[in-house]
N, C-alpha and C positions, 0 to 999 in steps of 0.2 A: 410571412407575407398575413398571413391571417392574424397572427398577434398583434401587427401593425394598425394593420384594419381597427382590432380593435380596441385599440389604444384612442387610435384618431377620433372613433366614435365616441369614446368616454370623454376625451378631450373636448368632443366638439358641444356634449350635452351639459358639462361642466361650465365652460366657455357661454353656453345659453342661457343656464340656470345663473351663474353669475351675472348677466346681463339683465336679465328680469328682476333680479332681486334690486343691482346697482339703482334700475332705473324706480321701481320702487320707491327705495331711499332717495332718491333725489326729488323725485313729486314731495315726497314726505318733510324732508328738508323747506323745501319752497312755499309748503304749505304752514309750517310752523313758523318762518320767517317772515311770512304775509304775516298772520296772525300776532307776532309778536311785535310787528311794526304797526300794524292797527292800533295795538293793545297803545304803544308808547305815543302815537300821536293823538291818543282821547285823554292821555295823563296830564293834566294840567301842570300838574307840579316837580314833574321828571326831569332831572338838570339835564341842556342840552348835551352837557359832556358825555354825559352816558349814550345818547343816542349816539355819538359820533361811535362811543368805544365799542357800542352794538354792531355798528356799521362797519368797523374796521373788522370785527370779530368774523361776520358774514363774509365777507371777502374773504378773511383766511381759512374756514372752512370751505369755500367753495374753491378756491384755489388749491388747499390738498384735498378734496376731494377729486377732482379734476387730474392732480398730478399723479395720484395712485389709480385711478381710472385707465389712465394713459400707460404708466409704468407697468399693470397688471397686462395688458391688453398686449403691448408689445413684449412681457414675458409670455404671452402665451402665445402668441403670431411664433417667438424662436422655439419655442418644444415643435409646435405643427411642422416648422420648416423641418425642424430635425428629424422626424420621423417620414 
């Protein structure tokens, strides 16, 4: 019983640390994306195709990030359920 309780507390602490890190990473990603977009919009010699590629890349990053978060949350919940 005691080892289960310690394991649960450690996993909870790890999940909280990951959630904090992840939210910081998301904020940083959104900031960089916003600054890059502002730069691209102000540069007149930048081709339109490059902006479309950047938008596609940003969407891919967001999709991958969201899928990673969902997978990690789902797996962490499975581990917590087994304890």
